[in-house]
Every structure is written in structure tokens, then in C-alpha cells.
C-alpha positions as CSV (number, residue, x, y, z in Angstrom):
1,M,6.1,-1.3,-42.0
2,Q,8.6,1.1,-43.0
3,R,9.0,4.3,-41.3
4,D,12.1,5.5,-42.9
5,Q,10.2,7.4,-46.0
6,P,8.3,10.3,-45.2
7,Q,4.6,10.3,-46.4
8,T,3.7,13.2,-48.7
9,P,0.5,14.8,-47.6
10,P,-2.5,14.2,-49.7
11,V,-3.3,18.0,-49.7
12,M,0.1,18.5,-51.6
13,D,-1.2,16.1,-54.2
14,W,-4.5,17.7,-54.6
15,L,-3.0,21.1,-54.9
16,L,-0.5,20.2,-57.7
17,R,-3.2,18.3,-59.6
18,G,-5.2,21.6,-59.2
19,L,-2.6,23.9,-60.6
20,R,-1.8,21.5,-63.4
21,I,-5.6,21.4,-64.4
22,G,-5.8,25.0,-63.9
23,A,-2.8,25.8,-65.9
24,S,-3.8,23.5,-68.9
25,T,-7.2,25.1,-69.0
26,I,-5.8,28.6,-68.8
27,A,-3.4,27.7,-71.9
28,I,-6.3,26.4,-74.1
29,V,-8.3,29.4,-73.3
30,E,-5.8,31.8,-74.0
31,L,-4.4,30.1,-77.2
32,L,-8.1,30.1,-78.5
33,R,-8.4,33.9,-77.7
34,S,-5.2,34.1,-79.9
35,D,-3.2,35.5,-76.9
36,W,0.2,33.7,-77.9
37,L,2.0,35.2,-74.9
38,G,-0.4,34.1,-72.2
39,G,-1.0,30.8,-73.9
40,C,2.7,29.7,-74.2
41,L,3.5,30.7,-70.4
42,S,0.4,28.8,-69.2
43,S,1.7,25.8,-71.5
44,L,5.0,26.0,-69.7
45,A,3.4,26.1,-66.5
46,W,1.7,23.3,-67.4
47,L,4.7,21.3,-68.4
48,M,6.4,22.2,-65.3
49,F,3.6,20.9,-63.4
50,V,3.6,17.6,-65.2
51,Q,7.1,17.3,-64.7
52,V,6.9,17.8,-61.1
53,E,4.2,15.2,-60.4
54,R,6.3,12.8,-62.5
55,R,9.4,13.3,-60.4
56,R,7.4,13.2,-57.3
57,A,5.9,9.7,-58.3
58,A,9.4,8.4,-59.3
59,V,10.9,9.4,-55.9
60,E,8.0,7.8,-54.0
61,K,8.2,4.7,-56.1
62,G,11.8,4.1,-55.0
63,P,15.0,3.3,-57.2
64,N,14.3,-0.3,-56.5
65,D,10.8,-0.7,-57.5
């Protein structure tokens, strides 16, 4: 069993997933209401959360996997 790699707490994973879902929901609602600024900013927030999740998954997986 390897102890070198710290385990990310599942709370952080759930929090990040909740922020991603919330940002996408707000983006859709704002765009449907024709609030372009709020919709675009929420879309950018959603994109940022998706990229953070992908990078965290790549780091956890490791370069040799």
C-alpha cells in the first residue's frame, strides 16, 4: 500500500461537483432569461470548475497510469 500520495477528502470532491452543477444551472437559467452577462459569467465559472476537476483527476491518476 502506498502512503506517498495524499488522499483528497471526498468532501472536496462533493463540493467541487456541487459548484459545477450549480454554475451550469445558473448559466442555463440566466441565458434563458436573456441576461447575457450573468449567463456568460456563469458559463465561464462552469468551464473553470470542469477544468479543475479534470486536472485533479489527472494528478490523482499519475503520469505513469
